[in-house]
C-alpha positions in Angstrom: 48.0 -10.6 -35.2 46.9 -14.1 -36.2 43.5 -14.4 -34.6 41.8 -17.7 -33.9 38.4 -18.6 -35.5 36.4 -21.3 -33.8 35.7 -24.1 -36.3 32.1 -24.5 -35.0 31.5 -20.8 -35.2 32.9 -20.7 -38.7 30.8 -23.7 -39.7 27.5 -22.2 -38.3 27.9 -18.8 -40.0 29.2 -20.3 -43.3 26.3 -22.7 -43.5 23.6 -20.1 -42.7 25.0 -17.5 -45.1 25.6 -19.9 -47.9 22.2 -21.5 -47.5 20.5 -18.1 -47.9 22.2 -17.6 -51.3 21.1 -21.0 -52.7 17.9 -21.7 -54.3 16.7 -24.9 -52.5 13.4 -26.1 -54.0 10.7 -26.3 -51.4 12.9 -25.3 -48.5 12.1 -22.2 -46.4 15.4 -20.9 -45.1 15.4 -18.6 -42.0 16.8 -15.2 -43.0 18.0 -14.2 -39.5 20.7 -15.9 -37.4 20.8 -14.9 -33.8 24.3 -15.4 -32.2 23.8 -15.1 -28.4 25.7 -15.8 -25.2 27.2 -14.0 -22.2 28.9 -10.7 -22.5 32.5 -10.4 -23.6 32.9 -13.7 -25.4 33.7 -12.2 -28.8 30.5 -12.9 -30.7 30.8 -9.8 -32.9 34.6 -10.2 -33.3 34.3 -13.9 -34.4 31.6 -12.8 -36.9 34.0 -10.2 -38.4 36.8 -12.9 -38.6 34.4 -15.2 -40.5 33.3 -12.4 -42.9 37.0 -11.6 -43.6 37.9 -15.3 -44.2 34.9 -15.8 -46.6 35.3 -12.4 -48.4 31.9 -11.2 -47.3 30.9 -7.5 -47.2 29.0 -6.5 -44.0 26.7 -3.6 -43.6 26.6 -2.7 -39.9 24.0 -1.5 -37.5 24.1 -1.1 -33.7 21.6 -1.1 -30.9 22.0 2.7 -30.5 20.4 3.2 -33.9 17.3 1.3 -33.0 15.8 4.3 -31.1 15.0 7.8 -32.2 13.0 10.9 -31.1 11.1 10.5 -34.4 8.8 7.6 -34.6 9.6 5.3 -37.5 13.1 6.4 -38.1 14.9 3.2 -36.8 12.5 0.9 -38.9 13.2 3.0 -42.0 16.9 2.8 -41.3 16.8 -1.0 -41.2 15.0 -1.1 -44.5 17.6 1.4 -46.0 20.6 -0.6 -44.8 19.0 -3.9 -46.1 18.6 -2.3 -49.5 22.2 -1.0 -49.4 23.4 -4.5 -48.7 21.3 -5.9 -51.6 22.8 -3.2 -53.9 26.3 -4.2 -52.9 25.6 -7.8 -54.0 24.3 -6.5 -57.3 27.1 -4.1 -58.0 30.1 -5.8 -56.5 29.1 -9.4 -57.3 30.0 -10.8 -53.9 28.3 -12.0 -50.7 27.0 -9.4 -48.3 25.2 -9.6 -44.9 23.4 -7.1 -42.7 25.0 -7.2 -39.2 23.0 -5.8 -36.2 25.0 -5.8 -33.0 23.4 -6.1 -29.6 19.8 -6.3 -30.9 18.4 -7.2 -27.5 19.9 -3.9 -26.0 18.0 -1.8 -28.6 14.8 -3.8 -29.2 14.5 -6.1 -26.1 12.3 -5.8 -23.1 14.6 -6.4 -20.1 12.2 -5.8 -17.2 9.2 -3.7 -16.1 11.5 -0.7 -15.9 12.3 -0.9 -19.7 10.2 1.4 -21.8 8.6 -0.3 -24.8 8.2 2.5 -27.4 6.6 2.8 -30.8 10.0 2.4 -32.3 10.6 -0.8 -30.4 7.4 -2.2 -31.9 8.2 -1.1 -35.4 11.8 -2.5 -35.3 10.4 -5.9 -34.3 7.7 -5.7 -36.9 10.1 -4.6 -39.6 12.5 -7.4 -39.0 9.6 -9.9 -39.1 8.3 -8.4 -42.4 11.8 -8.6 -44.0 12.2 -12.2 -42.8 8.9 -13.1 -44.4 9.5 -11.1 -47.6 13.3 -10.8 -48.1 13.1 -9.8 -51.8 10.4 -7.2 -51.4 11.7 -4.6 -48.9 10.3 -1.1 -49.6 11.1 2.3 -48.2 8.2 4.3 -46.7 6.6 6.6 -49.3 8.0 4.8 -52.3 7.6 1.5 -54.2 10.0 -0.4 -56.4 8.6 -3.6 -58.0 12.1 -4.8 -58.9 12.9 -7.8 -56.6 15.9 -7.4 -54.3 18.6 -9.9 -53.7 18.1 -11.9 -50.5 20.5 -10.6 -47.8 21.2 -12.8 -44.7 20.8 -10.9 -41.4 23.2 -11.7 -38.5 22.2 -10.3 -35.1 24.1 -10.6 -31.8 22.8 -10.3 -28.3 23.2 -11.5 -24.7 19.6 -12.6 -24.2 17.4 -13.2 -27.2 14.5 -14.1 -24.9 14.0 -10.4 -24.3 12.9 -9.9 -28.0 9.4 -10.2 -29.3 8.7 -13.9 -29.4 7.3 -14.2 -32.9 10.5 -12.6 -34.2 12.7 -15.3 -32.9 10.5 -18.3 -33.9 12.4 -20.9 -35.8 11.0 -20.1 -39.2 12.4 -16.6 -39.1 15.5 -16.9 -36.9 18.0 -19.6 -36.5 19.8 -19.5 -33.2 23.4 -20.2 -32.2 24.6 -20.1 -28.6 28.2 -19.1 -28.3 30.1 -20.1 -25.2 33.7 -21.0 -26.0 35.0 -24.2 -24.4 38.4 -24.5 -22.9 40.1 -25.5 -26.2 38.5 -22.6 -28.0 39.3 -20.1 -25.3 42.9 -21.2 -25.3 43.0 -20.8 -29.1 41.5 -17.3 -28.9 43.9 -16.2 -26.1 46.8 -17.5 -28.1 45.8 -15.2 -30.9 45.6 -12.3 -28.4 49.2 -12.9 -27.2 50.5 -14.1 -30.6 53.0 -11.2 -30.9 54.3 -11.6 -27.3 56.1 -15.0 -27.6 54.1 -16.5 -24.7 54.5 -20.3 -24.6 51.5 -22.5 -25.1 51.9 -23.9 -21.7 51.7 -20.4 -20.1 48.6 -19.7 -22.2 46.9 -22.8 -20.9 47.9 -22.0 -17.3 46.6 -18.4 -17.7 43.2 -19.6 -19.0 42.9 -22.2 -16.2 43.8 -19.6 -13.6 40.8 -17.5 -14.7 38.3 -20.1 -15.9 35.2 -18.0 -15.4 36.4 -14.9 -17.2 35.2 -14.0 -20.6 37.5 -13.7 -23.6 37.6 -9.9 -23.4 39.2 -10.2 -20.0 42.4 -11.5 -21.5 42.4 -8.8 -24.2 42.0 -6.1 -21.4 44.7 -7.9 -19.4 47.2 -7.5 -22.3 46.4 -3.8 -22.5 46.8 -3.4 -18.7 50.4 -4.6 -18.9 51.3 -1.4 -20.7 49.9 0.9 -17.9 53.2 1.2 -15.9 55.1 2.3 -19.0 52.5 4.8 -19.9 52.4 6.1 -16.3 56.2 6.5 -16.3 56.0 8.3 -19.7 53.4 10.8 -18.3 55.5 11.5 -15.2 58.7 11.9 -17.3 57.3 14.6 -19.6 54.9 16.1 -17.1 51.1 16.1 -17.0 50.9 19.6 -18.7 52.9 18.4 -21.7 51.1 15.1 -22.4 48.6 16.6 -24.9 51.4 18.4 -26.9 53.6 15.3 -27.0 50.9 12.8 -28.0 48.7 14.8 -30.4 50.3 16.1 -33.6 53.9 16.1 -32.2 56.7 16.9 -34.5 58.6 14.0 -32.8 56.1 11.5 -34.0 54.0 9.2 -31.7 55.8 7.9 -28.6 57.2 4.4 -28.7 57.3 1.9 -25.9 59.4 -1.2 -25.6 57.5 -4.5 -25.3 56.7 -5.0 -21.6 57.1 -8.1 -19.5 54.5 -10.6 -20.6 55.7 -13.4 -18.3 53.0 -15.6 -16.7 53.5 -14.4 -13.1 53.0 -10.8 -14.1 49.9 -11.6 -16.1 48.4 -13.5 -13.2 49.3 -10.6 -10.9 47.5 -8.0 -13.1 44.6 -10.5 -13.7 44.0 -10.8 -10.0 43.8 -7.0 -9.7 41.2 -6.9 -12.5 39.2 -9.7 -10.9 39.2 -7.9 -7.6 37.8 -4.8 -9.3 35.1 -6.9 -10.8 34.2 -8.3 -7.4 34.0 -4.8 -6.0 31.4 -3.9 -8.6 29.5 -7.0 -7.8 29.6 -6.3 -4.0 28.4 -2.8 -4.4 25.4 -3.3 -6.7 24.5 0.4 -6.3 22.1 0.3 -9.3 19.7 -1.8 -7.3 19.7 0.7 -4.5 19.4 3.7 -6.8 16.6 2.1 -8.9 14.7 1.1 -5.8 15.0 4.6 -4.4 13.7 6.2 -7.6 10.7 3.8 -7.8 9.7 3.8 -4.2 11.0 7.1 -2.9 13.2 5.5 -0.3 16.1 7.9 0.1 18.2 5.4 2.0 17.6 2.5 -0.4 16.1 -0.9 0.4 18.8 -1.7 3.0 18.9 1.6 4.8 17.1 0.1 7.9 19.7 -2.6 8.2 22.7 -0.3 8.0 21.5 1.8 10.9 22.3 -1.0 13.2 26.0 0.0 12.9 27.2 3.2 14.5 27.2 6.2 12.2 31.0 6.6 12.2 31.4 3.0 11.0 29.1 2.8 8.0 29.0 6.4 6.8 29.9 6.9 3.2 33.6 6.7 2.6 35.1 10.1 1.8 37.1 10.8 -1.3 40.3 10.8 0.6 39.6 7.4 2.2 38.8 5.9 -1.1 42.0 7.2 -2.5 43.7 6.0 0.7 45.2 9.5 1.4 45.7 10.5 5.0 43.6 13.4 6.2 43.7 15.5 9.4 40.3 14.1 10.4 41.1 10.5 9.6 44.0 8.9 11.5 43.6 5.1 11.3 45.0 3.0 14.0 48.3 1.2 13.7 47.8 -2.3 15.0 51.3 -3.5 14.4 53.7 -3.9 17.2 53.9 -6.3 20.1 52.4 -9.6 19.1 50.3 -11.7 21.4 51.4 -15.1 22.7 49.8 -16.9 19.8 51.8 -14.8 17.3 48.9 -12.6 16.2 48.9 -8.8 16.2 46.7 -7.3 18.9 43.8 -5.2 17.8 43.2 -1.8 19.2 40.0 -1.0 21.1 38.6 1.0 18.1 39.2 -1.9 15.6 37.7 -4.3 18.1 34.6 -2.1 18.3 34.3 -2.0 14.5 34.6 -5.8 14.3 32.0 -6.3 17.0 29.6 -3.8 15.4 29.8 -5.5 12.1 29.2 -8.9 13.6 26.3 -7.8 15.6 24.7 -6.2 12.5 24.9 -9.4 10.6 27.6 -8.2 8.2 30.6 -10.1 6.8 34.1 -8.8 7.3 36.6 -8.4 4.6 40.2 -7.4 4.9 42.3 -5.9 2.0 46.0 -5.2 2.0 48.5 -3.5 -0.3 52.2 -2.8 -0.2 53.6 0.8 -0.4 54.3 0.7 -4.2 50.8 -0.4 -5.1 49.1 1.8 -2.5 49.5 4.7 -4.9 47.6 2.9 -7.7 44.9 1.6 -5.3 45.7 -2.0 -6.2 44.4 -3.8 -3.1 44.5 -7.6 -2.6 42.0 -9.5 -0.4 42.3 -11.9 2.6 39.5 -14.5 2.8 36.1 -13.0 3.8 35.2 -13.6 7.4 31.6 -14.7 7.8 31.9 -16.4 11.1 29.6 -15.0 13.8 31.8 -16.2 16.6 33.5 -13.2 18.1 36.7 -14.9 19.1 37.2 -16.7 15.8 36.5 -13.5 13.8 39.0 -11.5 15.9 41.6 -14.2 15.6 41.1 -14.2 11.8 41.6 -10.4 11.6 44.7 -10.6 13.9 46.1 -13.4 11.8 45.8 -11.3 8.6 47.4 -8.3 10.3 50.3 -10.3 11.5 50.9 -11.9 8.1 50.9 -8.5 6.4 52.6 -6.4 9.1 54.4 -4.2 6.6 51.4 -3.4 4.4 48.5 -1.0 4.4 45.4 -2.8 5.7 41.8 -1.8 5.6 38.7 -3.3 7.2 35.6 -3.8 5.0 32.0 -4.3 6.1 29.9 -6.3 3.6 26.2 -6.7 3.5 25.8 -10.4 2.5 22.3 -10.0 1.2 22.6 -6.8 -0.8 26.2 -7.7 -1.7 27.5 -4.2 -1.1 30.0 -2.5 1.2 28.8 -0.6 4.2 32.2 0.4 5.6 35.8 0.9 4.5 38.4 1.9 7.1 42.2 1.8 7.0 43.3 0.2 10.2 47.1 -0.1 9.6 49.7 1.9 7.8 53.4 0.8 7.6 55.9 3.0 9.4 57.2 5.8 7.2 
């Protein structure tokens, strides 16, 4: 693949790295460069592309290496990796950098629930010491008076403000906020789909269709297109033979023809992925769990509000309901059939009761639908959320959605607008079988 490198990203890294290898009289050059920005925008990947283009060796560290059951180990590891990079410069005669990915995840203080350990303090202190004395980095218990070669340190993170403030001061760390603009994002997405013969106009439409998505969304979207072929492959050979066929098979690895990368199909799968993101945002279970663990509230912070809905309406959705499988104890109403005079499907008394209970409890109403083929893969689509407290208008909106999707599966969703989580899921329509 021919991947895209942002010119301003290339410029920033090239200047910082080169400046650290030059002897500029009377100029104190920051050793660290902090590349920060929101998740999934390709910070680390762009760095790797720059290293490859400039012929730079990179010694890598990750946030997971910045903590240890033994105090002092992460700080010692940073010093060891730095000295390895300096040795590479000496032996191989080429530029080298120390790359620390997701520094804020390993050494940052996110909130009062984040533990600040001895290792966290020592990691911050070690990086500060290296930034101040880049040619004199010693390992604990030994001393070598031979000066080391200066090694630029590149760190990535989502929020550098979580780090110890003296570490990120301008004299030690230069900062670069990476948020690709539309042109840069189009260039990156073109690189992702470079082997799929997708026209430039389709790439632009795809990016404009999902303007708030990070770069990794489009990479995941390309991977998602292969799911149907892989699913068919699994069903063809049988679940029990997948391992034998895929791992160390005498027939070689399975091959798949290039799937349909047309724009409408990409948008279809992109909408499914976006809906899954929205479900995660709506649930926000971590807030409920963390609140319960801190305050001993078994029901979570919103348990009192949920009790305003009858038990059968807001109870936890069972496994079969989430999988949309019919059970003996769960027979959702079919609300299709004779339409009312205004062309809308009439609601059954049970569905009306659910709608009224949700409205009286102050909850928003969501409706999701799916056809028979996508029902098996749980790929639901959404109607507009109903936040109107007027009973007639809310019921009319539900009836309108039911009438519009009379041949689909439909489920009713109760959403807590403050906690942004679901309090009810119930299938209210199934197509005739």
